[in-house]
KOLSEMI-464364 format. One line per field, with one value per residue (C-alpha): x, z, y. Coordinates in Angstrom, 3 decimals. Example, Ala and Ser with C-alpha at 12.3 -4.5 7.8 and 13.67 -1.06 7.14 Angstrom:
<atoms>
east	[12.300_13.670]
up	[7.800_7.140]
north	[-4.500_-1.060]
</atoms>
This chain:
<atoms>
east	[-17.158_-15.350_-14.842_-11.584_-12.867_-14.504_-18.064_-19.764_-19.996_-23.191_-22.049_-24.366_-22.959_-20.290_-16.998_-16.772_-13.991_-12.838_-10.156_-8.705_-5.841_-3.401_-2.633_-6.179_-4.985_-1.656_0.681_2.791_5.761_4.089_3.553_0.041_-0.540_-3.637_-4.811_-7.539_-8.927_-11.358_-13.138_-15.454_-16.479_-14.878_-11.661_-10.231_-8.454_-7.673_-7.749_-7.134_-6.392_-6.972_-5.634_-6.680_-8.313_-4.994_-4.625_-1.683_-1.623_-2.903_-2.745_-3.685_-4.577_-6.990_-4.777_-3.288_-1.120_0.148_2.272_1.843_2.991_4.030_1.366_1.269_-0.070_-3.779_-4.291_-7.347_-6.932_-9.505_-9.264_-11.225_-10.649_-12.241_-12.178_-12.776_-13.726_-12.656_-16.280_-16.325_-18.155_-17.198_-17.100_-16.110_-15.446_-17.101_-19.916_-20.168_-17.907_-14.679_-13.274_-11.034_-8.646_-7.067_-3.400_-3.384_-0.966_1.484_2.523_6.221_8.615_11.059_14.613_17.060_20.715_23.023_24.264_27.499]
up	[-35.716_-37.943_-36.259_-36.385_-39.190_-41.228_-39.847_-38.175_-34.381_-32.945_-29.388_-27.383_-24.067_-22.066_-21.505_-18.489_-16.064_-12.747_-10.372_-7.328_-4.892_-3.367_-0.626_0.661_4.099_3.455_6.262_6.453_5.246_2.023_-1.405_-2.828_-6.372_-8.151_-11.160_-13.587_-16.412_-19.038_-21.986_-24.768_-28.123_-29.887_-27.831_-25.148_-26.034_-22.528_-18.835_-16.184_-12.562_-9.659_-6.112_-3.519_-6.388_-8.243_-11.755_-11.159_-14.376_-17.956_-20.038_-23.668_-23.422_-21.552_-18.497_-16.296_-13.161_-10.727_-7.599_-4.804_-1.233_1.228_2.901_6.461_9.170_9.852_6.720_4.513_0.728_-2.038_-5.625_-8.820_-12.546_-15.789_-19.250_-22.699_-25.501_-29.125_-30.019_-27.467_-24.674_-21.083_-18.000_-14.352_-11.360_-9.039_-11.015_-8.335_-5.461_-4.711_-3.318_-0.284_2.071_5.421_6.100_8.896_10.682_13.382_13.588_12.674_15.419_14.133_14.060_15.602_14.677_15.315_18.855_19.999]
north	[70.064_67.563_64.170_62.160_59.906_62.618_62.594_65.502_65.396_66.850_67.433_69.666_68.447_70.276_68.475_66.202_67.128_65.711_67.019_65.249_65.771_63.289_62.483_62.828_64.005_65.750_66.673_69.831_67.763_66.566_68.029_67.743_66.495_67.781_65.759_66.804_64.694_65.962_64.357_65.447_63.957_66.943_66.708_68.969_72.190_73.453_72.550_75.207_74.310_76.707_76.333_78.918_80.880_81.197_79.766_77.420_75.370_75.412_72.238_71.740_68.049_65.747_65.136_67.837_67.557_70.173_69.678_72.224_72.573_71.600_73.688_75.029_72.702_73.322_75.423_74.907_74.996_75.174_73.974_73.463_72.931_74.046_72.472_73.903_71.509_71.891_72.693_75.559_73.714_74.558_72.326_72.794_70.529_71.100_72.722_75.443_76.410_74.566_71.349_71.636_69.880_70.649_69.997_67.425_65.152_65.969_69.591_69.432_70.538_73.131_71.854_74.279_74.519_71.569_71.099_69.518]
</atoms>
């Protein structure tokens, strides 16, 4: 792979990737932002984000964001991300399985129609 200043890059390492969600303890009234960041000496060609085993976002740069939710009170959601480097290397966070969160907080009380 040709480096940015003309030298060859000998990169036998997979890309590093990290995915997080915010807020850490979302309530049923909040959206959840998922952020993935990847890096590799050869550059990043693709990040894919998965929530509940559904591919929700594809980005063609080092930083990727997706906003999901709000999710149902008490529900558990899984997520992970993959990265492909320009030299073909592949990375995943977590390396196996998924990360997860449970929707917490106060169970919202349904609001009925207006009363007079």
